DSSP file (Angstrom, degrees, kcal/mol; ACC not computed):
  #  RESIDUE AA STRUCTURE BP1 BP2  ACC     N-H-->O    O-->H-N    N-H-->O    O-->H-N    TCO  KAPPA ALPHA  PHI   PSI    X-CA   Y-CA   Z-CA
    1    1 A M              0   0    0      0, 0.0     2,-0.6     0, 0.0    47,-0.2   0.000 360.0 360.0 360.0 -56.8   44.4  -23.5   31.3
    2    2 A F        -     0   0    0    126,-0.1     2,-0.1    44,-0.1    40,-0.1  -0.920 360.0-138.6-111.1 116.7   47.7  -23.5   33.3
    3    3 A S        -     0   0    0     -2,-0.6     2,-1.0     1,-0.1    42,-0.0  -0.408  24.7-111.8 -72.1 152.4   50.9  -23.5   31.3
    4    4 A D        +     0   0    0     -2,-0.1     2,-0.6     2,-0.0    -1,-0.1  -0.746  42.7 170.0 -92.6 105.6   53.7  -25.8   32.5
    5    5 A Q        -     0   0    0     -2,-1.0     2,-0.5     2,-0.0    -2,-0.0  -0.942  16.6-160.0-117.4 110.1   56.5  -23.6   33.9
    6    6 A T        +     0   0    0     -2,-0.6     2,-0.3     0, 0.0    -2,-0.0  -0.771  16.5 177.2 -91.7 131.1   59.2  -25.6   35.7
    7    7 A A        -     0   0    0     -2,-0.5     2,-0.1     3,-0.0     3,-0.0  -0.956  31.5-111.7-132.7 149.0   61.3  -23.4   38.0
    8    8 A L        -     0   0    0     -2,-0.3     2,-0.3     1,-0.1     0, 0.0  -0.498  49.5 -92.8 -73.9 150.7   64.2  -24.2   40.5
    9    9 A M        -     0   0    0     -2,-0.1     2,-0.4     1,-0.0    -1,-0.1  -0.492  46.1-169.5 -68.5 127.0   63.3  -23.7   44.1
   10   10 A V        -     0   0    0     -2,-0.3    -3,-0.0    -3,-0.0    -1,-0.0  -0.963  21.2-120.5-117.3 132.7   64.3  -20.2   45.2
   11   11 A T     >  -     0   0    0     -2,-0.4     4,-2.9     1,-0.1     5,-0.2  -0.298  25.1-114.8 -66.7 155.6   64.2  -19.1   48.8
   12   12 A I  H  > S+     0   0    0      1,-0.2     4,-2.2     2,-0.2     5,-0.2   0.880 116.8  60.1 -59.9 -38.2   62.0  -16.2   49.8
   13   13 A E  H  >>S+     0   0    0      1,-0.2     5,-1.9     2,-0.2     4,-0.7   0.939 112.2  37.1 -56.6 -47.2   65.1  -14.2   50.7
   14   14 A K  H  45S+     0   0    0      3,-0.2     3,-0.3     2,-0.2    -2,-0.2   0.894 111.8  59.6 -71.5 -39.5   66.4  -14.5   47.1
   15   15 A E  H  <5S+     0   0    0     -4,-2.9    -2,-0.2     1,-0.2    -1,-0.2   0.894 123.9  20.5 -57.4 -42.8   62.9  -14.2   45.5
   16   16 A I  H  <5S-     0   0    0     -4,-2.2    -1,-0.2    -5,-0.2    -2,-0.2   0.329 104.1-122.2-111.0   7.2   62.3  -10.7   47.1
   17   17 A N  T  <5 +     0   0    0     -4,-0.7     2,-0.3    -3,-0.3    -3,-0.2   0.955  68.0 126.0  53.7  59.8   66.0   -9.8   47.7
   18   18 A S      < -     0   0    0     -5,-1.9     2,-0.3    -6,-0.2    -1,-0.2  -0.973  53.2-139.5-147.1 156.1   65.5   -9.3   51.4
   19   19 A K        -     0   0    0     -2,-0.3     2,-0.3    -3,-0.1     3,-0.0  -0.870  23.1-140.3-114.2 153.5   66.7  -10.4   54.9
   20   20 A F        -     0   0    0     -2,-0.3     3,-0.1     1,-0.1     4,-0.0  -0.850  12.5-138.8-119.2 150.6   64.5  -11.0   57.7
   21   21 A K  S    S+     0   0    0     -2,-0.3     2,-0.3     1,-0.1    -1,-0.1   0.711  87.9   4.0 -79.9 -18.6   64.8  -10.2   61.5
   22   22 A S  S  > S-     0   0    0      1,-0.1     4,-2.3    -3,-0.0    -1,-0.1  -0.985  71.9-109.6-157.1 164.8   63.4  -13.5   62.5
   23   23 A S  H  > S+     0   0    0     -2,-0.3     4,-2.4     2,-0.2     5,-0.1   0.841 118.5  54.8 -64.3 -34.3   62.2  -16.9   61.2
   24   24 A I  H  > S+     0   0    0      2,-0.2     4,-2.5     1,-0.2    -1,-0.2   0.925 107.9  47.7 -68.3 -44.3   58.6  -16.0   62.1
   25   25 A H  H  > S+     0   0    0      1,-0.2     4,-2.4     2,-0.2     5,-0.2   0.924 113.0  50.1 -59.8 -43.1   58.8  -12.7   60.1
   26   26 A K  H  X S+     0   0    0     -4,-2.3     4,-2.4     1,-0.2    -2,-0.2   0.901 110.1  50.1 -60.9 -41.7   60.2  -14.7   57.2
   27   27 A A  H  X S+     0   0    0     -4,-2.4     4,-2.4     2,-0.2    -2,-0.2   0.918 110.8  48.6 -63.2 -44.8   57.5  -17.3   57.4
   28   28 A L  H  X S+     0   0    0     -4,-2.5     4,-2.1     2,-0.2    -2,-0.2   0.917 113.2  46.6 -62.8 -45.2   54.7  -14.6   57.5
   29   29 A V  H  X S+     0   0    0     -4,-2.4     4,-3.0     1,-0.2     5,-0.2   0.909 111.9  52.9 -64.8 -40.3   56.2  -12.8   54.4
   30   30 A N  H  X S+     0   0    0     -4,-2.4     4,-2.8    -5,-0.2     5,-0.3   0.898 107.2  51.1 -62.6 -40.7   56.5  -16.1   52.7
   31   31 A C  H  X S+     0   0    0     -4,-2.4     4,-2.7     2,-0.2     5,-0.2   0.940 114.1  43.9 -60.0 -47.5   52.9  -17.0   53.3
   32   32 A I  H  X S+     0   0    0     -4,-2.1     4,-2.5     2,-0.2     5,-0.2   0.951 116.8  45.7 -63.0 -48.8   51.7  -13.7   51.9
   33   33 A F  H  X S+     0   0    0     -4,-3.0     4,-2.1     1,-0.2    -2,-0.2   0.924 116.5  44.1 -61.6 -46.2   54.1  -13.9   48.9
   34   34 A T  H  X S+     0   0    0     -4,-2.8     4,-2.6    -5,-0.2     5,-0.2   0.896 112.8  52.2 -68.5 -41.4   53.3  -17.5   48.1
   35   35 A G  H  X S+     0   0    0     -4,-2.7     4,-2.3    -5,-0.3    -2,-0.2   0.926 111.3  46.5 -59.8 -44.7   49.5  -17.0   48.6
   36   36 A N  H  X S+     0   0    0     -4,-2.5     4,-2.5    -5,-0.2    -1,-0.2   0.876 112.1  51.8 -64.1 -36.9   49.6  -14.0   46.2
   37   37 A M  H  X S+     0   0    0     -4,-2.1     4,-2.4    -5,-0.2    -2,-0.2   0.927 110.6  46.8 -65.9 -44.9   51.7  -16.1   43.7
   38   38 A I  H  X S+     0   0    0     -4,-2.6     4,-2.2     1,-0.2    -2,-0.2   0.910 113.4  49.2 -65.1 -42.0   49.3  -19.0   43.7
   39   39 A Q  H  X S+     0   0    0     -4,-2.3     4,-2.9    -5,-0.2    -1,-0.2   0.902 109.9  51.5 -62.8 -41.4   46.3  -16.7   43.3
   40   40 A H  H  X S+     0   0    0     -4,-2.5     4,-2.5     2,-0.2    -2,-0.2   0.928 109.7  49.8 -62.9 -44.3   48.0  -14.9   40.4
   41   41 A I  H  X S+     0   0    0     -4,-2.4     4,-2.1     1,-0.2    -1,-0.2   0.906 112.1  48.0 -59.2 -41.7   48.6  -18.2   38.7
   42   42 A H  H  X S+     0   0    0     -4,-2.2     4,-2.5     2,-0.2    -2,-0.2   0.923 110.3  51.6 -64.3 -45.1   45.0  -19.2   39.2
   43   43 A E  H  X S+     0   0    0     -4,-2.9     4,-1.2     1,-0.2    -2,-0.2   0.912 110.1  49.2 -61.6 -41.2   43.8  -15.9   37.8
   44   44 A N  H  X S+     0   0    0     -4,-2.5     4,-0.6     1,-0.2     3,-0.4   0.915 113.0  47.0 -63.1 -42.2   45.9  -16.2   34.7
   45   45 A G  H >< S+     0   0    0     -4,-2.1     3,-0.6     1,-0.2     4,-0.2   0.850 110.4  53.0 -67.3 -33.7   44.7  -19.7   34.1
   46   46 A L  H ><>S+     0   0    0     -4,-2.5     3,-1.7     1,-0.2     5,-1.7   0.723  90.3  76.3 -75.1 -21.3   41.0  -18.7   34.6
   47   47 A R  H ><5S+     0   0    0     -4,-1.2     3,-2.0    -3,-0.4    -1,-0.2   0.865  85.7  63.5 -59.0 -35.2   41.2  -15.9   32.1
   48   48 A A  T <<5S+     0   0    0     -3,-0.6    -1,-0.3    -4,-0.6    -2,-0.2   0.759 108.0  42.3 -59.5 -24.2   41.0  -18.5   29.3
   49   49 A Y  T < 5S-     0   0    0     -3,-1.7    -1,-0.3    -4,-0.2    -2,-0.2   0.244 115.7-115.2-105.7  10.0   37.5  -19.4   30.6
   50   50 A D  T < 5S+     0   0    0     -3,-2.0     2,-0.4     1,-0.2    -3,-0.2   0.891  73.2 133.3  52.7  45.5   36.5  -15.7   31.2
   51   51 A L      < -     0   0    0     -5,-1.7    -1,-0.2    -8,-0.2     2,-0.2  -0.960  50.0-141.3-124.5 142.5   36.3  -16.3   34.9
   52   52 A S     >  -     0   0    0     -2,-0.4     4,-2.3    -3,-0.1     5,-0.2  -0.534  32.8-109.3 -86.8 164.4   37.6  -14.4   37.9
   53   53 A F  H  > S+     0   0    0      1,-0.2     4,-2.1     2,-0.2     5,-0.1   0.892 121.9  51.9 -58.7 -40.5   39.1  -16.1   40.9
   54   54 A Q  H  > S+     0   0    0      2,-0.2     4,-1.9     1,-0.2    -1,-0.2   0.891 108.8  49.6 -67.1 -40.4   36.0  -15.1   42.9
   55   55 A Q  H  > S+     0   0    0      2,-0.2     4,-2.4     1,-0.2    -1,-0.2   0.907 110.1  50.8 -63.9 -41.2   33.7  -16.5   40.3
   56   56 A F  H  X S+     0   0    0     -4,-2.3     4,-2.6     1,-0.2    -2,-0.2   0.912 107.9  54.0 -63.4 -39.4   35.6  -19.8   40.3
   57   57 A N  H  X S+     0   0    0     -4,-2.1     4,-2.3     2,-0.2    -1,-0.2   0.900 107.9  49.4 -59.8 -42.1   35.3  -19.8   44.1
   58   58 A I  H  X S+     0   0    0     -4,-1.9     4,-2.7     1,-0.2     5,-0.2   0.940 111.5  47.9 -63.1 -47.4   31.5  -19.5   43.9
   59   59 A L  H  X S+     0   0    0     -4,-2.4     4,-2.7     1,-0.2    -2,-0.2   0.900 110.1  54.1 -62.1 -37.9   31.3  -22.3   41.3
   60   60 A R  H  X S+     0   0    0     -4,-2.6     4,-2.0     2,-0.2    -2,-0.2   0.939 110.7  45.8 -59.1 -48.6   33.6  -24.4   43.7
   61   61 A I  H  X S+     0   0    0     -4,-2.3     4,-1.9     1,-0.2    -2,-0.2   0.926 113.9  47.7 -62.3 -45.8   31.2  -23.9   46.6
   62   62 A L  H  X S+     0   0    0     -4,-2.7     4,-1.5     1,-0.2     5,-0.4   0.883 109.7  52.8 -66.5 -37.8   28.1  -24.6   44.5
   63   63 A K  H  < S+     0   0    0     -4,-2.7    -1,-0.2    -5,-0.2    -2,-0.2   0.922 112.0  46.8 -61.8 -42.1   29.6  -27.8   43.1
   64   64 A G  H  < S+     0   0    0     -4,-2.0    -2,-0.2    -5,-0.2    -1,-0.2   0.818 107.0  57.6 -67.8 -33.4   30.4  -29.0   46.6
   65   65 A A  H  < S-     0   0    0     -4,-1.9    -1,-0.2    -5,-0.2    -2,-0.2   0.842  81.5-161.2 -69.5 -33.3   27.0  -28.1   47.9
   66   66 A K     <  +     0   0    0     -4,-1.5     2,-0.3    -3,-0.2    -3,-0.1   0.668  65.4  57.4  59.0  19.1   25.2  -30.3   45.4
   67   67 A K  S    S-     0   0    0     -5,-0.4    47,-0.2    45,-0.1     2,-0.1  -0.960 100.8 -71.0-161.3 169.5   21.9  -28.5   46.0
   68   68 A K        -     0   0    0     -2,-0.3     2,-0.3    45,-0.1    45,-0.2  -0.484  53.0-172.3 -70.2 143.0   20.5  -24.9   45.9
   69   69 A V  E     -A  112   0A   0     43,-2.7    43,-2.8    -2,-0.1     2,-0.1  -0.919  24.1-102.6-133.6 159.4   21.9  -22.7   48.6
   70   70 A T  E  >  -A  111   0A   0     -2,-0.3     4,-1.7    41,-0.2    41,-0.2  -0.370  31.2-113.9 -76.7 160.6   21.1  -19.2   49.9
   71   71 A M  H  > S+     0   0    0     39,-1.4     4,-2.6     1,-0.2     5,-0.2   0.860 118.9  56.6 -61.0 -34.7   23.3  -16.2   49.0
   72   72 A N  H  > S+     0   0    0      1,-0.2     4,-2.1     2,-0.2    -1,-0.2   0.905 103.4  52.1 -64.6 -40.8   24.1  -16.0   52.7
   73   73 A Y  H  > S+     0   0    0      1,-0.2     4,-1.0     2,-0.2    -1,-0.2   0.889 112.0  47.9 -56.6 -41.3   25.4  -19.6   52.7
   74   74 A L  H  X S+     0   0    0     -4,-1.7     4,-0.8     1,-0.2     3,-0.5   0.917 109.0  52.1 -69.6 -44.3   27.6  -18.7   49.7
   75   75 A K  H >< S+     0   0    0     -4,-2.6     3,-0.5     1,-0.2    -2,-0.2   0.863 106.7  53.9 -63.3 -36.2   28.9  -15.5   51.3
   76   76 A V  H 3< S+     0   0    0     -4,-2.1    -1,-0.2     1,-0.2    -2,-0.2   0.805 112.0  44.5 -66.7 -30.6   30.0  -17.3   54.5
   77   77 A R  H 3< S+     0   0    0     -4,-1.0    -1,-0.2    -3,-0.5    -2,-0.2   0.502  82.9 118.9 -96.8  -3.8   32.0  -19.8   52.6
   78   78 A L    <<  -     0   0    0     -4,-0.8     3,-0.1    -3,-0.5   -24,-0.1  -0.351  58.4-144.7 -62.9 137.6   33.8  -17.5   50.1
   79   79 A L  S    S+     0   0    0      1,-0.2     2,-0.6   -25,-0.1    -1,-0.1   0.870  96.6  45.3 -65.9 -37.8   37.6  -17.5   50.4
   80   80 A D  S    S-     0   0    0    -26,-0.1     2,-3.5     2,-0.0    -1,-0.2  -0.940  89.6-137.8-108.2 108.2   37.7  -13.8   49.6
   81   81 A K        +     0   0    0     -2,-0.6    -6,-0.1    -3,-0.1    -2,-0.0  -0.277  38.3 173.5 -71.1  65.9   35.0  -12.1   51.7
   82   82 A S    >   -     0   0    0     -2,-3.5     3,-0.7     1,-0.1    -4,-0.1  -0.547  36.2-147.9 -76.8 134.7   33.9   -9.9   48.8
   83   83 A P  T 3  S+     0   0    0      0, 0.0     3,-0.4     0, 0.0     4,-0.2   0.521  91.1  77.7 -75.7  -2.7   30.8   -7.7   49.2
   84   84 A N  T 3>  +     0   0    0      1,-0.2     4,-2.8     2,-0.1     5,-0.2   0.062  51.3 119.8 -95.0  25.4   30.2   -8.2   45.5
   85   85 A A  H <> S+     0   0    0     -3,-0.7     4,-2.6     1,-0.2     5,-0.2   0.878  75.4  52.0 -61.7 -35.6   28.7  -11.7   45.8
   86   86 A T  H  > S+     0   0    0     -3,-0.4     4,-2.4     2,-0.2    -1,-0.2   0.957 112.4  44.9 -64.5 -48.8   25.4  -10.6   44.2
   87   87 A R  H  > S+     0   0    0      1,-0.2     4,-2.0     2,-0.2    -2,-0.2   0.915 113.1  51.4 -60.5 -43.0   27.2   -9.0   41.2
   88   88 A L  H  X S+     0   0    0     -4,-2.8     4,-2.0     1,-0.2    -1,-0.2   0.923 111.5  46.2 -60.9 -44.8   29.5  -12.0   40.8
   89   89 A T  H  X S+     0   0    0     -4,-2.6     4,-2.6     1,-0.2    -1,-0.2   0.864 108.3  57.2 -68.9 -33.1   26.5  -14.5   40.8
   90   90 A D  H  X S+     0   0    0     -4,-2.4     4,-2.2    -5,-0.2    -1,-0.2   0.930 108.5  47.1 -61.2 -41.5   24.6  -12.2   38.3
   91   91 A K  H  X S+     0   0    0     -4,-2.0     4,-1.5     2,-0.2    -2,-0.2   0.881 111.6  49.9 -69.2 -36.8   27.6  -12.5   35.9
   92   92 A L  H  <>S+     0   0    0     -4,-2.0     5,-2.4     2,-0.2     6,-0.8   0.884 110.6  50.2 -67.9 -36.4   27.8  -16.3   36.4
   93   93 A A  H ><5S+     0   0    0     -4,-2.6     3,-1.3     1,-0.2    -2,-0.2   0.897 107.4  54.0 -66.5 -39.0   24.0  -16.6   35.7
   94   94 A E  H 3<5S+     0   0    0     -4,-2.2    -1,-0.2     1,-0.3    -2,-0.2   0.843 107.6  51.3 -61.7 -33.1   24.4  -14.5   32.5
   95   95 A K  T 3<5S-     0   0    0     -4,-1.5    -1,-0.3    -5,-0.1    -2,-0.2   0.495 117.4-116.1 -82.5  -4.1   27.1  -17.0   31.4
   96   96 A G  T < 5S+     0   0    0     -3,-1.3    21,-0.3    -4,-0.3    22,-0.3   0.676  84.2 116.9  79.7  15.6   24.7  -19.9   32.0
   97   97 A L  S   <S+     0   0    0     -5,-2.4    18,-2.2    20,-0.2     2,-0.3   0.690  74.3  23.0 -92.4 -21.8   26.9  -21.3   34.8
   98   98 A I  E     -B  114   0A   0     -6,-0.8     2,-0.4    16,-0.3    16,-0.2  -0.948  69.3-128.6-139.0 160.6   24.5  -21.0   37.7
   99   99 A Y  E     -B  113   0A   0     14,-3.1    14,-1.6    -2,-0.3     2,-0.4  -0.863  15.8-158.5-102.7 144.2   20.8  -20.7   38.4
  100  100 A K  E     +B  112   0A   0     -2,-0.4     2,-0.4    12,-0.2    12,-0.2  -0.994  14.4 179.7-123.6 125.4   19.4  -17.9   40.6
  101  101 A I  E     -B  111   0A   0     10,-2.9    10,-3.8    -2,-0.4     2,-0.3  -0.987  22.7-134.9-130.8 128.2   16.0  -18.5   42.1
  102  102 A K  E     -B  110   0A   0     -2,-0.4     8,-0.2     8,-0.2     5,-0.1  -0.606  33.3-109.3 -81.3 141.5   13.9  -16.2   44.3
  103  103 A A        -     0   0    0      6,-2.9     6,-0.1     3,-0.5    -1,-0.1  -0.411  18.9-136.0 -68.1 144.3   12.3  -17.9   47.3
  104  104 A E  S    S+     0   0    0      1,-0.2     3,-0.2    -2,-0.1    -1,-0.1   0.904 100.1  39.5 -70.2 -41.6    8.5  -18.2   47.1
  105  105 A R  S    S+     0   0    0      1,-0.3     2,-0.5     2,-0.1    -1,-0.2   0.893 127.2  28.1 -77.3 -40.4    7.8  -17.1   50.7
  106  106 A D    >   -     0   0    0      1,-0.1     3,-2.0     3,-0.1    -3,-0.5  -0.897  63.6-165.4-127.3  99.7   10.4  -14.4   51.1
  107  107 A K  T 3  S+     0   0    0     -2,-0.5    -1,-0.1     1,-0.3    -4,-0.1   0.660  87.5  67.7 -61.8 -15.7   11.3  -12.6   47.8
  108  108 A R  T 3  S+     0   0    0     -6,-0.1     2,-0.4     2,-0.0    -1,-0.3   0.784  87.2  81.4 -73.0 -25.3   14.4  -11.1   49.6
  109  109 A V    <   -     0   0    0     -3,-2.0    -6,-2.9    -6,-0.1     2,-0.4  -0.667  64.8-169.7 -85.8 131.6   15.9  -14.6   49.8
  110  110 A Q  E     - B   0 102A   0     -2,-0.4   -39,-1.4    -8,-0.2     2,-0.3  -0.981   7.5-153.6-125.4 133.1   17.6  -15.8   46.7
  111  111 A Y  E     -AB  70 101A   0    -10,-3.8   -10,-2.9    -2,-0.4     2,-0.3  -0.738   9.1-165.8-101.3 149.4   18.9  -19.4   46.1
  112  112 A V  E     +AB  69 100A   0    -43,-2.8   -43,-2.7    -2,-0.3     2,-0.3  -0.984  10.6 168.9-133.2 148.6   21.7  -20.3   43.7
  113  113 A S  E     - B   0  99A   0    -14,-1.6   -14,-3.1    -2,-0.3     2,-0.3  -0.973  36.9 -98.0-150.8 160.7   22.8  -23.6   42.3
  114  114 A I  E     - B   0  98A   0     -2,-0.3   -16,-0.3   -52,-0.3   -17,-0.1  -0.608  32.7-136.1 -85.0 140.9   25.2  -24.7   39.6
  115  115 A T     >  -     0   0    0    -18,-2.2     4,-2.4    -2,-0.3     5,-0.2  -0.400  29.8-104.3 -85.0 168.0   24.0  -25.6   36.1
  116  116 A P  H  > S+     0   0    0      0, 0.0     4,-2.3     0, 0.0     5,-0.2   0.866 126.1  53.7 -60.3 -34.2   25.1  -28.6   34.1
  117  117 A E  H  > S+     0   0    0    -21,-0.3     4,-2.1     2,-0.2   -20,-0.2   0.892 108.7  48.7 -64.8 -39.4   27.3  -26.2   32.1
  118  118 A G  H  > S+     0   0    0    -22,-0.3     4,-2.6   -21,-0.3    -1,-0.2   0.880 110.5  50.7 -64.7 -40.4   28.8  -25.0   35.3
  119  119 A E  H  X S+     0   0    0     -4,-2.4     4,-2.0     2,-0.2    -2,-0.2   0.916 110.3  49.3 -63.4 -43.4   29.5  -28.5   36.4
  120  120 A A  H  X S+     0   0    0     -4,-2.3     4,-1.9     2,-0.2    -2,-0.2   0.896 111.7  49.4 -65.5 -40.6   31.2  -29.4   33.1
  121  121 A M  H  X S+     0   0    0     -4,-2.1     4,-2.8     1,-0.2    -2,-0.2   0.929 109.9  51.4 -64.2 -43.5   33.4  -26.2   33.4
  122  122 A M  H  X S+     0   0    0     -4,-2.6     4,-2.9     1,-0.2     5,-0.3   0.882 106.0  54.6 -59.8 -38.8   34.3  -27.1   36.9
  123  123 A K  H  X S+     0   0    0     -4,-2.0     4,-2.0     2,-0.2    -1,-0.2   0.924 111.2  44.9 -60.3 -45.4   35.3  -30.6   35.8
  124  124 A K  H  X S+     0   0    0     -4,-1.9     4,-2.5     2,-0.2    -2,-0.2   0.939 115.1  48.1 -63.8 -46.8   37.7  -29.2   33.2
  125  125 A L  H  X S+     0   0    0     -4,-2.8     4,-2.7     1,-0.2    -2,-0.2   0.902 111.7  48.3 -63.4 -41.7   39.1  -26.6   35.7
  126  126 A I  H  X S+     0   0    0     -4,-2.9     4,-2.7     2,-0.2    -1,-0.2   0.896 112.1  49.8 -68.4 -38.9   39.7  -29.1   38.5
  127  127 A T  H  X S+     0   0    0     -4,-2.0     4,-2.6    -5,-0.3    -2,-0.2   0.933 112.4  47.5 -65.0 -43.2   41.4  -31.5   36.1
  128  128 A A  H  X S+     0   0    0     -4,-2.5     4,-2.2     2,-0.2    -2,-0.2   0.914 113.4  48.8 -62.1 -42.6   43.6  -28.7   34.8
  129  129 A F  H  X>S+     0   0    0     -4,-2.7     4,-3.0     2,-0.2     5,-0.8   0.921 112.0  47.9 -62.4 -45.3   44.4  -27.6   38.4
  130  130 A D  H  <>S+     0   0    0     -4,-2.7     5,-2.5     1,-0.2     6,-0.3   0.921 112.6  48.6 -61.7 -45.1   45.2  -31.2   39.4
  131  131 A N  H  <5S+     0   0    0     -4,-2.6    -1,-0.2    -5,-0.2    -2,-0.2   0.878 118.8  40.3 -65.6 -36.2   47.5  -31.7   36.4
  132  132 A K  H  <5S+     0   0    0     -4,-2.2    -2,-0.2    -5,-0.2    -1,-0.2   0.923 134.0   7.9 -79.1 -44.9   49.3  -28.4   37.0
  133  133 A F  T >X5S+     0   0    0     -4,-3.0     3,-0.9    -5,-0.2     4,-0.8   0.883 121.8  49.1-106.5 -57.2   49.7  -28.3   40.8
  134  134 A I  G >4<S+     0   0    0     -5,-0.8     3,-1.0     1,-0.3    -3,-0.2   0.913 113.2  46.7 -62.1 -46.2   48.7  -31.4   42.7
  135  135 A T  G 34<S+     0   0    0     -5,-2.5    -1,-0.3     1,-0.2    -4,-0.1   0.717 115.0  48.8 -69.7 -18.2   50.6  -33.9   40.5
  136  136 A H  G <4 S+     0   0    0     -3,-0.9    -1,-0.2    -6,-0.3    -2,-0.2   0.430  79.2 118.6-101.3   1.5   53.8  -31.7   40.6
  137  137 A L    <<  -     0   0    0     -3,-1.0    -4,-0.0    -4,-0.8    -3,-0.0  -0.433  57.1-147.0 -67.3 139.5   53.9  -31.0   44.3
  138  138 A E  S    S+     0   0    0     -2,-0.1     2,-0.3     2,-0.0    -1,-0.1  -0.110  71.9  75.3-102.2  35.8   57.1  -32.3   45.9
  139  139 A F  S    S-     0   0    0      3,-0.0    -2,-0.1     4,-0.0     2,-0.1  -0.986  70.4-130.8-142.3 157.2   55.6  -33.2   49.2
  140  140 A D     >  -     0   0    0     -2,-0.3     4,-2.5     1,-0.0     5,-0.2  -0.162  41.4 -80.3 -96.8-172.2   53.4  -36.0   50.4
  141  141 A E  H  > S+     0   0    0      1,-0.2     4,-2.6     2,-0.2     5,-0.2   0.888 128.3  52.9 -58.0 -42.1   50.2  -36.2   52.4
  142  142 A A  H  > S+     0   0    0      2,-0.2     4,-2.3     1,-0.2    -1,-0.2   0.909 110.0  48.0 -64.4 -40.5   52.0  -35.8   55.7
  143  143 A D  H  > S+     0   0    0      2,-0.2     4,-2.6     1,-0.2    -1,-0.2   0.920 112.0  50.5 -63.2 -42.4   53.7  -32.6   54.5
  144  144 A A  H  X S+     0   0    0     -4,-2.5     4,-2.4     1,-0.2    -2,-0.2   0.895 111.2  48.0 -63.0 -40.8   50.4  -31.3   53.2
  145  145 A E  H  X S+     0   0    0     -4,-2.6     4,-2.4     2,-0.2    -1,-0.2   0.904 111.8  49.6 -67.0 -41.5   48.8  -32.0   56.6
  146  146 A Q  H  X S+     0   0    0     -4,-2.3     4,-2.2     2,-0.2    -2,-0.2   0.919 111.8  48.1 -63.7 -43.2   51.6  -30.4   58.5
  147  147 A L  H  X S+     0   0    0     -4,-2.6     4,-2.5     2,-0.2    -2,-0.2   0.926 112.1  50.0 -62.2 -45.1   51.4  -27.3   56.2
  148  148 A S  H  X S+     0   0    0     -4,-2.4     4,-2.3     1,-0.2    -2,-0.2   0.899 110.4  49.9 -61.9 -41.4   47.7  -27.1   56.7
  149  149 A E  H  X S+     0   0    0     -4,-2.4     4,-2.0     2,-0.2    -1,-0.2   0.892 111.0  49.1 -64.2 -40.7   48.0  -27.4   60.5
  150  150 A L  H  X S+     0   0    0     -4,-2.2     4,-2.2     2,-0.2    -2,-0.2   0.883 111.6  49.0 -67.3 -39.4   50.6  -24.6   60.5
  151  151 A L  H  X S+     0   0    0     -4,-2.5     4,-2.7     2,-0.2    -2,-0.2   0.881 109.3  52.5 -68.5 -35.3   48.4  -22.3   58.4
  152  152 A D  H  X S+     0   0    0     -4,-2.3     4,-2.5     2,-0.2    -2,-0.2   0.909 109.9  49.3 -62.5 -42.2   45.5  -23.0   60.7
  153  153 A K  H  X S+     0   0    0     -4,-2.0     4,-2.1     2,-0.2    -2,-0.2   0.890 112.1  47.9 -62.7 -41.9   47.6  -22.0   63.6
  154  154 A L  H  X S+     0   0    0     -4,-2.2     4,-1.4     2,-0.2    -2,-0.2   0.923 112.6  48.2 -64.3 -46.0   48.7  -18.8   61.8
  155  155 A R  H  X S+     0   0    0     -4,-2.7     4,-0.6     1,-0.2    -2,-0.2   0.902 111.4  50.5 -64.0 -40.4   45.1  -18.0   60.9
  156  156 A E  H >< S+     0   0    0     -4,-2.5     3,-1.0     1,-0.2     4,-0.4   0.922 108.2  52.4 -63.7 -42.3   43.9  -18.6   64.5
  157  157 A A  H 3< S+     0   0    0     -4,-2.1     3,-0.2     1,-0.3    -1,-0.2   0.789 116.8  39.5 -64.8 -25.8   46.6  -16.4   65.9
  158  158 A N  H >< S+     0   0    0     -4,-1.4     3,-1.8    -3,-0.2    -1,-0.3   0.381  84.3 100.3-102.3   3.2   45.6  -13.6   63.6
  159  159 A S  G X< S+     0   0    0     -3,-1.0     3,-1.4    -4,-0.6    -1,-0.2   0.782  72.4  67.1 -65.3 -25.5   41.8  -14.1   63.8
  160  160 A A  G 3  S+     0   0    0     -4,-0.4    -1,-0.3     1,-0.3    -2,-0.1   0.736  98.0  54.9 -64.7 -20.0   41.5  -11.1   66.3
  161  161 A F  G <  S+     0   0    0     -3,-1.8     2,-0.5    -4,-0.0    -1,-0.3   0.462  81.5 104.1 -94.8  -2.0   42.5   -8.8   63.5
  162  162 A I    <   -     0   0    0     -3,-1.4     4,-0.1    -4,-0.2    -3,-0.0  -0.706  56.4-159.1 -85.7 128.9   39.8   -9.8   61.1
  163  163 A E  S    S+     0   0    0     -2,-0.5    -1,-0.2     2,-0.1    -4,-0.0   0.839  74.5  56.0 -76.1 -34.9   37.1   -7.2   60.9
  164  164 A T  S    S-     0   0    0      1,-0.1     2,-0.1     2,-0.0   -83,-0.1  -0.797  94.8-105.6-103.1 140.3   34.3   -9.5   59.5
  165  165 A P        -     0   0    0      0, 0.0     3,-0.1     0, 0.0    -2,-0.1  -0.361  18.5-156.7 -65.3 140.0   33.3  -12.8   61.2
  166  166 A R  S    S+     0   0    0      1,-0.2     2,-0.3    -4,-0.1    -2,-0.0   0.764  78.3  29.8 -84.0 -28.1   34.5  -16.0   59.6
  167  167 A H              0   0    0      1,-0.1    -1,-0.2   -90,-0.0   -90,-0.0  -0.978 360.0 360.0-137.0 147.0   31.8  -18.1   61.2
  168  168 A Y              0   0    0     -2,-0.3    -1,-0.1    -3,-0.1    -2,-0.0   0.369 360.0 360.0-108.3 360.0   28.2  -17.5   62.2
């Protein structure tokens, strides 16, 4: 899934050949650049499985849920707040990776759950991801926690600019 490409650490200044007016500006650009890079690497790895990053995200959510969930549940938890969740789940159902079930009482409500084939694919993908990224990270749990806390702080500071609500 993910080819092993070892690279020397390059600073964001060198990577994009730019200087920054402040460390905060540098950090923001670095977050955007690094996030895009990680997503691009994932998308390239997922192509071998005929999956988009958004479809992988849906499978990840369903695998974690361990039960059937509503489309609304799914939409709230998506990393990328795509309005195409119905179309994405239709494609996953066509591939046999998820089940889609209409509610008996209210036909407008639709439940989704992961199939055994979807579970097996996720197991392969998670193993490939762990082998490619997690085992090669050059920081420990404390570094990861600090990074996560800083990203939470950044997201909180920018939450006023998000047009769609993150939580209901």
